[in-house]
Rosetta silent file (secondary structure, phi, psi, omega in degrees, C-alpha in Angstrom):
SEQUENCE: XXXXXXXXXXXXXXXXXXXXXXXXXXXXXXXXXXXXXXXXXXXXXXXXXXXXXXXXXXXXXXXXXXXXXXXXXXXXXXXXXXXXXXXXXXXXXXXXXXXXXXXXXXXXXXXXXXXXXXXXXXXXXXXXXXXXXXXXXXXXXXXXXXXXXXXXXXXXXXXXXXXXXXXXXXXXXXXXXXXXXXXXXXXXXXXXXXXXXXXXXXXXXXXXXXXXXXXXXXXXXXXXXXXXXXXXXXXXXXXXXXXXXXXXXXXXXXXXXXXXXXXXXXXXXXXXXXXXXXXXXXXX
SCORE:     score description
SCORE:     0.000 S_00000001
   1 L     0.000  -46.699  179.957   69.203   64.694   99.847 S_00000001
   2 H   -61.364  -39.117 -177.277   68.712   68.432   99.400 S_00000001
   3 H   -66.727  -39.769  179.291   67.984   68.915  103.079 S_00000001
   4 H   -62.950  -42.078 -177.120   71.144   67.020  104.054 S_00000001
   5 H   -64.533  -41.254  177.632   73.188   69.162  101.702 S_00000001
   6 H   -64.694  -37.129  176.213   71.632   72.315  102.996 S_00000001
   7 H   -66.078  -41.330 -179.549   72.355   71.241  106.596 S_00000001
   8 H   -64.875  -41.696  173.107   75.979   70.500  105.706 S_00000001
   9 H   -61.901  -42.576  179.688   76.384   73.925  104.079 S_00000001
  10 H   -60.606  -46.676 -179.878   74.829   75.657  107.006 S_00000001
  11 H   -59.918  -42.252 -179.726   77.157   73.791  109.360 S_00000001
  12 H   -62.341  -39.029 -176.949   80.181   74.740  107.299 S_00000001
  13 H   -66.929  -41.267  176.097   79.071   78.335  107.222 S_00000001
  14 H   -59.429  -50.505 -175.404   78.686   78.383  111.050 S_00000001
  15 H   -61.882  -39.416  179.528   82.043   76.738  111.475 S_00000001
  16 H   -65.567  -39.414  178.415   83.696   79.155  109.064 S_00000001
  17 H   -75.438  -29.239  168.214   82.235   82.265  110.812 S_00000001
  18 H   -57.429  -48.330 -176.676   83.285   80.722  114.212 S_00000001
  19 H   -64.821  -48.322  176.400   86.866   80.371  112.933 S_00000001
  20 H   -51.847  -56.043 -179.735   86.773   83.967  111.580 S_00000001
  21 H   -58.426  -36.381  177.862   85.565   85.301  114.873 S_00000001
  22 H   -68.923  -38.648  174.787   88.155   83.327  116.851 S_00000001
  23 H   -64.850  -41.194 -179.264   90.980   84.737  114.669 S_00000001
  24 H   -63.289  -43.144 -178.956   89.640   88.327  115.188 S_00000001
  25 H   -63.645  -47.936 -174.698   89.336   87.821  118.909 S_00000001
  26 H   -68.021  -38.347  177.738   92.856   86.377  119.352 S_00000001
  27 H   -63.749  -42.048  176.900   94.387   89.106  117.174 S_00000001
  28 H   -68.781  -32.304  176.233   92.608   91.840  119.166 S_00000001
  29 H   -64.794  -44.699  178.329   93.625   90.372  122.440 S_00000001
  30 H   -59.192  -56.639 -179.117   97.299   90.439  121.387 S_00000001
  31 H   -64.751  -41.542  178.389   97.211   94.001  120.087 S_00000001
  32 H   -72.362  -38.045  178.196   95.101   95.512  122.784 S_00000001
  33 H   -59.198  -49.001  179.350   97.161   93.620  125.486 S_00000001
  34 H   -58.044  -44.963 -177.219  100.448   94.941  124.072 S_00000001
  35 H   -58.249  -53.827 -176.951   98.967   98.419  123.719 S_00000001
  36 H   -66.961  -42.302 -175.238   97.669   98.627  127.336 S_00000001
  37 H   -63.202  -43.321 -172.497  100.721   96.809  128.873 S_00000001
  38 H   -72.128  -29.678  179.388  103.224   99.216  127.238 S_00000001
  39 H   -74.128  -27.798  179.824  101.203  102.258  128.381 S_00000001
  40 H   -97.788   -3.094 -174.831  101.108  101.044  132.025 S_00000001
  41 L   -64.257  134.298  179.068  104.630   99.674  132.054 S_00000001
  42 L   -77.082  128.879 -178.739  106.901  101.002  134.871 S_00000001
  43 H   -59.595  -20.728  176.300  109.986  102.639  133.270 S_00000001
  44 H   -60.183  -25.408 -178.582  112.157  100.892  135.965 S_00000001
  45 H   -69.805  -22.666 -178.025  111.597   97.578  134.078 S_00000001
  46 H  -124.296   30.803 -176.906  113.626   98.774  131.101 S_00000001
  47 L   -74.776  168.678  178.516  115.929  101.132  133.009 S_00000001
  48 L   -76.879  125.433  170.625  119.698  101.358  132.473 S_00000001
  49 L  -140.494   92.879 -173.962  121.900   98.770  134.258 S_00000001
  50 H   -59.609  -29.093 -177.989  125.388   98.812  132.823 S_00000001
  51 H   -65.135  -22.174 -177.063  126.376   95.757  134.947 S_00000001
  52 H  -102.367   14.143 -170.480  123.892   93.653  132.855 S_00000001
  53 L   -71.594  144.881  175.543  124.815   94.802  129.376 S_00000001
  54 L    61.356   41.612  176.464  124.773   92.384  126.475 S_00000001
  55 L   -83.117  132.759  177.725  123.246   89.429  128.411 S_00000001
  56 L   -66.764  160.973  179.481  122.008   86.663  126.192 S_00000001
  57 L   -54.922  137.440  177.142  118.304   85.546  126.416 S_00000001
  58 L  -153.258 -176.431  179.002  117.544   83.763  129.616 S_00000001
  59 L   -65.515  -42.903  179.602  114.766   83.112  132.180 S_00000001
  60 L   -67.963  -34.792 -179.040  115.664   86.437  133.898 S_00000001
  61 L  -134.840   83.454 -175.457  115.838   88.363  130.570 S_00000001
  62 L   -50.963  -31.126 -178.017  113.766   86.500  127.885 S_00000001
  63 L  -106.395    5.620 -173.486  114.893   88.862  125.078 S_00000001
  64 L    79.619 -161.077 -175.274  118.320   89.530  126.661 S_00000001
  65 E  -137.789  162.189 -177.631  119.744   92.970  127.438 S_00000001
  66 L  -105.418 -161.727 -173.043  121.257   95.674  125.165 S_00000001
  67 L   -71.005   -9.567  174.261  124.516   97.738  125.345 S_00000001
  68 L  -113.387   14.416  176.677  123.172   99.685  128.331 S_00000001
  69 L    74.476   19.122 -174.821  121.948   96.766  130.172 S_00000001
  70 L   -88.348  141.910 -178.892  118.231   97.474  129.569 S_00000001
  71 E   -69.455  122.428 -175.130  115.881   94.498  129.525 S_00000001
  72 H   -74.423  -27.528 -178.610  114.975   93.976  125.930 S_00000001
  73 H   -63.547  -55.410 -178.311  111.735   92.171  126.628 S_00000001
  74 H   -74.389  -30.605  174.438  110.118   95.174  128.460 S_00000001
  75 H   -67.879  -38.140 -179.568  111.780   97.695  126.218 S_00000001
  76 H   -68.515  -39.808  177.443  110.380   95.907  123.154 S_00000001
  77 H   -62.777  -47.229 -179.358  106.893   95.798  124.710 S_00000001
  78 H   -61.817  -42.770 -175.278  107.120   99.608  125.498 S_00000001
  79 H   -68.483  -39.805  175.213  108.550  100.252  122.042 S_00000001
  80 H   -65.379  -38.568  179.689  105.760   98.361  120.221 S_00000001
  81 H   -63.732  -42.817  175.270  103.132  100.068  122.306 S_00000001
  82 H   -56.721  -51.993  176.076  104.598  103.414  121.309 S_00000001
  83 H   -55.265  -39.705  178.633  104.599  102.453  117.664 S_00000001
  84 H   -66.052  -41.645  179.735  101.031  101.253  117.929 S_00000001
  85 H   -62.293  -43.259 -177.815   99.891  104.545  119.494 S_00000001
  86 H   -74.762  -40.943 -176.761  101.503  106.779  116.844 S_00000001
  87 H   -63.339  -47.375 -174.689  100.565  104.324  113.888 S_00000001
  88 H   -70.565  -37.295  178.717   96.937  103.900  114.924 S_00000001
  89 H   -62.731  -45.383  178.995   96.472  107.664  115.598 S_00000001
  90 H   -66.910  -39.387  179.301   97.997  108.579  112.221 S_00000001
  91 H   -60.620  -45.920  179.336   95.946  105.900  110.438 S_00000001
  92 H   -60.632  -49.216  177.831   92.690  107.148  111.959 S_00000001
  93 H   -61.274  -35.018  175.279   93.391  110.704  110.865 S_00000001
  94 H   -71.487  -28.343  176.092   94.341  109.568  107.419 S_00000001
  95 H   -67.819  -42.659  176.461   91.166  107.490  107.116 S_00000001
  96 H   -62.163  -40.877  177.150   89.060  110.534  107.972 S_00000001
  97 H   -59.427  -43.837  179.755   90.856  112.441  105.253 S_00000001
  98 H   -63.278  -46.374  179.933   90.142  109.558  102.792 S_00000001
  99 H   -59.355  -46.007 -178.142   86.496  109.349  103.801 S_00000001
 100 H   -65.682  -48.649 -175.499   85.895  113.103  103.370 S_00000001
 101 H   -69.009  -34.817  178.750   87.740  113.448  100.066 S_00000001
 102 H   -63.618  -41.737 -175.624   86.241  110.247   98.653 S_00000001
 103 H   -76.641  -42.922 -179.131   82.671  111.334   99.379 S_00000001
 104 H   -63.327  -41.849 -178.391   83.230  114.952   98.285 S_00000001
 105 H   -66.048  -41.856 -177.392   84.820  113.850   95.007 S_00000001
 106 H   -78.954  -36.245 -176.420   82.002  111.378   94.101 S_00000001
 107 H   -71.450  -47.994 -175.820   79.093  113.630   95.278 S_00000001
 108 H   -88.547  -26.032  178.896   80.070  116.934   93.641 S_00000001
 109 L    58.772 -153.713  175.248   81.968  115.623   90.683 S_00000001
 110 H    52.849 -137.528 -176.950   83.272  118.110   88.103 S_00000001
 111 H   -66.683  -23.735 -178.946   86.259  120.197   89.052 S_00000001
 112 H   -71.955  -41.198  177.988   86.125  118.986   92.591 S_00000001
 113 H   -66.061  -39.902  177.208   86.526  115.350   91.452 S_00000001
 114 H   -63.511  -42.297 -178.986   89.429  116.364   89.087 S_00000001
 115 H   -60.408  -47.666 -173.179   91.151  118.237   92.013 S_00000001
 116 H   -69.490  -42.933 -179.664   90.857  115.275   94.363 S_00000001
 117 H   -63.202  -36.218  178.035   92.049  112.767   91.668 S_00000001
 118 H   -61.318  -52.925 -179.004   94.989  115.171   90.892 S_00000001
 119 H   -57.343  -40.357  179.326   95.892  115.146   94.556 S_00000001
 120 H   -71.028  -39.871 -179.288   95.718  111.330   94.744 S_00000001
 121 H   -71.657  -37.119  178.616   97.901  110.926   91.679 S_00000001
 122 H   -64.590  -42.893 -179.540  100.494  113.360   92.929 S_00000001
 123 H   -64.795  -37.623 -178.535  100.645  111.664   96.325 S_00000001
 124 H   -84.112  -16.548  177.266  100.796  108.142   94.843 S_00000001
 125 H   -79.224  -21.481  174.513  103.256  109.184   92.152 S_00000001
 126 L   -85.837  149.619  174.705  105.978  110.070   94.529 S_00000001
 127 L   -60.640  125.810 -167.957  108.166  107.403   96.274 S_00000001
 128 H   -62.380  -46.693 -172.676  106.177  106.789   99.468 S_00000001
 129 H   -69.213  -38.703  176.841  109.194  106.536  101.825 S_00000001
 130 H   -60.337  -39.441  177.000  110.884  109.650  100.323 S_00000001
 131 H   -64.649  -47.003  175.725  107.679  111.638  100.884 S_00000001
 132 H   -55.679  -45.329 -178.946  107.460  110.411  104.497 S_00000001
 133 H   -59.161  -43.151 -177.743  111.085  111.401  105.110 S_00000001
 134 H   -62.268  -46.702 -177.525  110.508  114.879  103.605 S_00000001
 135 H   -70.317  -42.037  177.438  107.362  115.686  105.523 S_00000001
 136 H   -65.087  -35.093  175.099  108.731  114.368  108.837 S_00000001
 137 H   -66.698  -43.225  179.194  111.907  116.452  108.399 S_00000001
 138 H   -63.043  -33.821 -172.844  109.877  119.523  107.535 S_00000001
 139 L   -88.780    7.336  178.975  107.619  119.040  110.561 S_00000001
 140 L    81.716   22.641  177.995  110.721  118.862  112.921 S_00000001
 141 L    52.657 -150.487  176.966  110.790  115.107  113.254 S_00000001
 142 H    63.541 -169.202 -176.738  109.875  113.602  116.671 S_00000001
 143 H   -58.358  -44.949 -179.697  106.341  112.467  117.591 S_00000001
 144 H   -65.314  -40.799 -179.998  104.694  115.435  115.825 S_00000001
 145 H   -63.514  -52.712 -177.434  106.706  115.072  112.665 S_00000001
 146 H   -68.267  -31.809  177.320  106.255  111.397  112.119 S_00000001
 147 H   -66.043  -45.522  174.561  102.561  111.435  113.031 S_00000001
 148 H   -63.792  -40.894 -179.009  101.798  114.146  110.505 S_00000001
 149 H   -62.312  -41.100 -178.964  103.884  112.558  107.885 S_00000001
 150 H   -71.356  -39.763 -173.108  102.114  109.152  108.212 S_00000001
 151 H   -71.402  -27.757 -174.552   98.632  110.799  108.476 S_00000001
 152 L   -97.184    6.840 -175.813   98.915  112.944  105.339 S_00000001
 153 L  -123.725   -3.572 -171.833  100.402  110.174  103.088 S_00000001
 154 L  -111.957    9.556 -174.606   98.203  107.139  103.682 S_00000001
 155 L   -90.308  -20.905 -165.774   94.814  108.329  102.523 S_00000001
 156 H   -60.683  -45.754 -173.376   94.923  108.062   98.619 S_00000001
 157 H   -65.596  -43.157  178.978   94.231  104.250   98.306 S_00000001
 158 H   -70.061  -33.613 -179.206   91.319  104.295  100.816 S_00000001
 159 H   -62.473  -43.466 -177.954   89.967  107.489   99.225 S_00000001
 160 H   -62.627  -39.881 -179.548   89.719  105.748   95.852 S_00000001
 161 H   -63.246  -42.618  177.643   87.845  102.847   97.459 S_00000001
 162 H   -62.608  -46.927 -178.143   85.340  105.298   99.155 S_00000001
 163 H   -56.471  -48.025 -175.784   84.886  107.205   95.932 S_00000001
 164 H   -65.276  -38.687  178.835   84.107  104.064   93.962 S_00000001
 165 H   -65.934  -44.115  179.699   81.535  102.917   96.619 S_00000001
 166 H   -65.308  -39.190 -179.441   79.825  106.439   96.554 S_00000001
 167 H   -67.734  -31.755  177.511   79.743  106.504   92.715 S_00000001
 168 H   -69.324  -42.714 -176.031   78.015  103.099   92.708 S_00000001
 169 H   -85.254  -15.582 -179.530   75.299  104.219   95.150 S_00000001
 170 H   -61.605  -32.753 -176.645   74.918  107.735   93.697 S_00000001
 171 L   -86.712    2.918 -177.614   73.164  106.281   90.685 S_00000001
 172 L   -79.365  158.151 -170.228   70.651  104.230   92.771 S_00000001
 173 H   -59.463  -46.103 -175.835   66.990  105.042   92.593 S_00000001
 174 H   -73.356  -22.088  175.448   66.449  106.303   96.172 S_00000001
 175 H   -73.026  -50.163  179.232   69.501  108.610   95.990 S_00000001
 176 H   -59.579  -36.255  173.677   68.214  110.157   92.730 S_00000001
 177 H   -61.696  -43.484  173.465   64.753  110.512   94.345 S_00000001
 178 H   -57.867  -41.125  178.720   66.263  112.380   97.212 S_00000001
 179 H   -64.304  -40.640 -179.060   68.011  114.786   94.870 S_00000001
 180 H   -68.268  -30.162 -179.967   64.685  115.399   93.012 S_00000001
 181 L   -82.117    2.273  171.172   62.887  116.184   96.287 S_00000001
 182 L    91.427   12.303  178.963   65.435  119.004   96.902 S_00000001
 183 L   -70.451  133.304 -178.424   67.516  117.257   99.558 S_00000001
 184 L   -65.237  154.460 -177.488   70.973  118.842   99.787 S_00000001
 185 H   -63.477  -29.912 -179.717   73.957  116.890   98.599 S_00000001
 186 H   -69.200  -38.917 -178.566   75.506  117.040  102.146 S_00000001
 187 H   -69.072  -38.218  177.503   72.323  115.601  103.697 S_00000001
 188 H   -68.745  -37.895  177.773   72.242  112.800  101.097 S_00000001
 189 H   -66.285  -39.596  179.029   75.802  111.974  101.777 S_00000001
 190 H   -73.880  -32.888 -173.116   75.360  111.796  105.559 S_00000001
 191 H   -86.156  -36.182 -167.351   72.030  109.988  105.400 S_00000001
 192 H  -114.894  -41.385 -168.403   72.443  107.530  102.420 S_00000001
 193 H   -88.642  -44.939 -176.282   76.081  107.375  101.408 S_00000001
 194 H   -62.724  -47.297  176.547   78.253  107.229  104.567 S_00000001
 195 H   -53.961  -35.333 -177.938   76.221  104.243  106.028 S_00000001
 196 H   -69.568  -33.505 -172.384   76.735  102.475  102.788 S_00000001
 197 H   -99.110   -0.342 -179.034   80.534  102.905  102.570 S_00000001
 198 H   -60.100  -44.013  179.766   81.149  102.193  106.311 S_00000001
 199 H   -58.494  -48.256  177.140   81.908   98.457  105.877 S_00000001
 200 H   -63.071  -34.433  178.852   84.423   99.139  103.163 S_00000001
 201 H   -66.150  -45.064  178.724   85.771  102.042  105.133 S_00000001
 202 H   -66.570  -39.557  175.473   86.357   99.989  108.338 S_00000001
 203 H   -58.144  -47.659  179.040   88.013   97.215  106.415 S_00000001
 204 H   -61.533  -35.514 -178.205   90.266   99.753  104.738 S_00000001
 205 H   -74.033  -37.427  176.658   91.110  101.461  108.060 S_00000001
 206 H   -61.981  -39.783 -178.417   92.058   98.029  109.575 S_00000001
 207 H   -78.918  -15.630  179.140   94.345   97.288  106.630 S_00000001
 208 H   -75.399  -39.574 -175.323   95.709  100.857  106.892 S_00000001
 209 H   -46.319  -54.711 -175.862   97.064  100.232  110.450 S_00000001
 210 H   -63.776  -31.217  173.216   99.875   97.902  109.585 S_00000001
 211 H   -67.154  -39.644 -177.383  101.143  100.210  106.831 S_00000001
 212 H   -65.797  -44.366  179.020  101.092  103.185  109.219 S_00000001
 213 H   -66.979  -37.558 -177.740  102.952  101.295  111.930 S_00000001
 214 H   -66.429  -43.751 -177.960  105.397   99.820  109.574 S_00000001
 215 H   -71.380  -33.363  171.422  106.217  103.135  107.989 S_00000001
 216 H   -61.499  -38.648 -179.512  106.558  104.879  111.365 S_00000001
 217 H   -70.543  -38.879  178.698  109.079  102.251  112.343 S_00000001
 218 H   -62.433  -44.503  178.457  110.905  102.580  109.004 S_00000001
 219 H   -64.657  -43.501 -179.613  111.199  106.398  109.171 S_00000001
 220 H   -67.946  -37.799  173.578  112.368  106.134  112.783 S_00000001
 221 H   -55.839  -42.376  178.864  114.906  103.453  111.831 S_00000001
 222 L   -79.571    2.560  173.126  116.394  105.868  109.315 S_00000001
 223 L    88.200   14.123  177.010  116.735  108.607  111.931 S_00000001
 224 L  -113.150   15.974 -175.100  113.950  110.787  110.797 S_00000001
 225 L  -120.386 -115.752 -172.455  111.207  109.845  113.281 S_00000001
 226 L   -80.357  151.776 -176.938  111.200  109.463  117.059 S_00000001
 227 L   -69.610  164.670 -174.876  114.229  110.501  119.121 S_00000001
 228 L   -69.660  -23.361 -178.621  116.643  107.902  120.382 S_00000001
 229 L   -83.907    0.514 -176.018  115.733  108.347  124.082 S_00000001
 230 L  -110.554  115.799 -174.756  112.061  107.359  123.316 S_00000001
 231 L   -66.043  124.443  174.220  111.557  103.560  123.159 S_00000001
 232 L  -152.751  162.697 -175.751  110.061  102.485  119.826 S_00000001
 233 H   -68.341  -34.112  177.603  110.593   99.532  117.546 S_00000001
 234 H   -67.572  -38.066  173.829  112.324  101.717  114.970 S_00000001
 235 H   -63.326  -48.197 -178.661  114.781  103.088  117.581 S_00000001
 236 H   -61.288  -49.440  177.384  115.505   99.553  118.944 S_00000001
 237 H   -60.287  -38.404  176.508  116.145   98.094  115.528 S_00000001
 238 H   -63.825  -39.612 -179.839  118.357  101.047  114.587 S_00000001
 239 H   -72.678  -29.392 -179.269  120.464  100.583  117.651 S_00000001
 240 H   -65.579  -32.143  179.618  120.613   96.846  117.085 S_00000001
 241 L   -57.538  -25.808 -173.768  122.256   97.296  113.710 S_00000001
 242 L   -77.696  -20.085 -171.655  125.368   98.663  115.402 S_00000001
 243 L  -122.406   -9.195 -175.906  125.878   95.414  117.364 S_00000001
 244 H   -62.844  -33.967 -173.944  124.224   92.564  115.319 S_00000001
 245 H   -72.827  -11.849  179.747  127.517   91.923  113.427 S_00000001
 246 H   -91.377    5.403 -178.884  129.194   91.156  116.834 S_00000001
 247 L    93.364    5.562  179.797  126.731   88.301  117.348 S_00000001
 248 L   -87.277   63.815 -174.805  124.179   90.043  119.435 S_00000001
 249 L   -61.801  -29.642 -176.251  121.398   88.689  117.346 S_00000001
 250 H   -65.995  -22.285 -178.089  118.696   88.957  120.028 S_00000001
 251 H   -66.431  -26.953 -178.366  118.806   92.749  119.884 S_00000001
 252 H  -109.374  -33.903 -172.305  117.050   92.665  116.451 S_00000001
 253 H   -69.957  -45.034 -176.889  115.290   89.345  116.197 S_00000001
 254 H   -70.062  -49.679 -177.859  112.854   89.505  119.146 S_00000001
 255 H   -65.357  -36.267  177.210  111.756   93.220  118.682 S_00000001
 256 H   -58.185  -45.490 -178.562  111.426   92.373  114.836 S_00000001
 257 H   -67.146  -36.296  178.531  109.184   89.343  115.560 S_00000001
 258 H   -63.007  -43.251  178.362  106.968   91.400  117.837 S_00000001
 259 H   -64.292  -43.584 -178.078  106.544   94.039  115.149 S_00000001
 260 H   -58.442  -47.930  178.757  105.922   91.309  112.488 S_00000001
 261 H   -63.360  -36.962  174.824  103.239   89.680  114.620 S_00000001
 262 H   -65.016  -42.020  178.826  101.466   92.960  115.177 S_00000001
 263 H   -63.573  -42.187  177.438  101.433   93.714  111.466 S_00000001
 264 H   -63.121  -43.070 -179.537  100.167   90.120  110.700 S_00000001
 265 H   -67.814  -36.581  176.304   97.381   90.360  113.333 S_00000001
 266 H   -65.510  -44.688  178.180   96.159   93.754  111.967 S_00000001
 267 H   -59.606  -42.500 -179.538   96.141   92.197  108.413 S_00000001
 268 H   -65.079  -37.954  174.897   94.258   89.183  109.729 S_00000001
 269 H   -61.350  -47.179 -179.419   91.567   91.333  111.341 S_00000001
 270 H   -64.093  -40.648 -178.023   91.050   93.305  108.212 S_00000001
 271 H   -69.088  -39.370 -179.005   90.946   90.372  105.867 S_00000001
 272 H   -73.697  -34.026  172.719   88.573   88.422  108.119 S_00000001
 273 H   -60.152  -40.498  178.526   86.311   91.468  108.579 S_00000001
 274 H   -60.825  -42.909  179.612   86.182   91.654  104.788 S_00000001
 275 H   -67.965  -35.951 -179.207   84.950   88.031  104.651 S_00000001
 276 H   -71.419  -36.684 -174.651   82.266   88.673  107.300 S_00000001
 277 H   -92.095  -13.807  175.534   80.916   91.816  105.551 S_00000001
 278 L   -88.414  117.957 -175.168   81.129   90.518  102.009 S_00000001
 279 H   -58.769  -34.568 -173.784   77.934   88.678  101.116 S_00000001
 280 H   -71.635  -16.148 -179.340   79.724   86.499   98.521 S_00000001
 281 H   -64.622  -23.722  178.574   82.088   85.084  101.195 S_00000001
 282 H   -68.111  -15.894 -176.429   79.383   82.806  102.398 S_00000001
 283 H   -95.465   -4.746 -174.286   79.476   80.931   99.080 S_00000001
 284 L   -67.984    0.000    0.000   83.253   80.296   99.246 S_00000001
């Protein structure tokens, strides 16, 4: 009886892990496919053709055309790829800031820990969108401004997670033994602490991507991000608002769905990686 139950649990565990891997692979294929397709896309595919303006969705133009006759399908693919490039780059930079400050805060403690916690509280205490707008405007808007704004405002939550992980391992016996043997704090951090926090760091990084992409699109939508001549989801949705009241629903619906799918796939990858790396997930 126990053998049969054990076999059933093992089969369920394998099935669960297979489903998690399937979700991660499908989400990765979509995101990487859009990313590469947009980078390699010929600008002629979404060029201006005034004779085709405001065409409804059809086989020739699956997402319709806009007020300048540009094909919305290819323009949306290019726009989402641009948003992915900026969002992913900013999220990676922000995650490095979080990893560094979280480790430094927990390892050195004292006034360093207080200073990092003060910076976290200040950053999280301000309205996030307002802070993004101010930094982007100060940095001159455009690609540079929005990338810096997203990169320097998305690290506090992940930094707290890293700090908590490091504080937990700092009290372990082998870390304390390394300190007694005269090993420097930096070497202990690199050798023992960073490998320990990497699973939580990578999950946090994956969950950071959708926030960075969404906020890049939001700031651009409000006119403080990418310029109008540069295809991006924020620009496309901003232009669509001028015409959606006239019944041109496809200008906002399809680009919005592409963005929503990308955000949900990033979230699915992060949540399923958490299940794979969390030992307790096998007992669910």
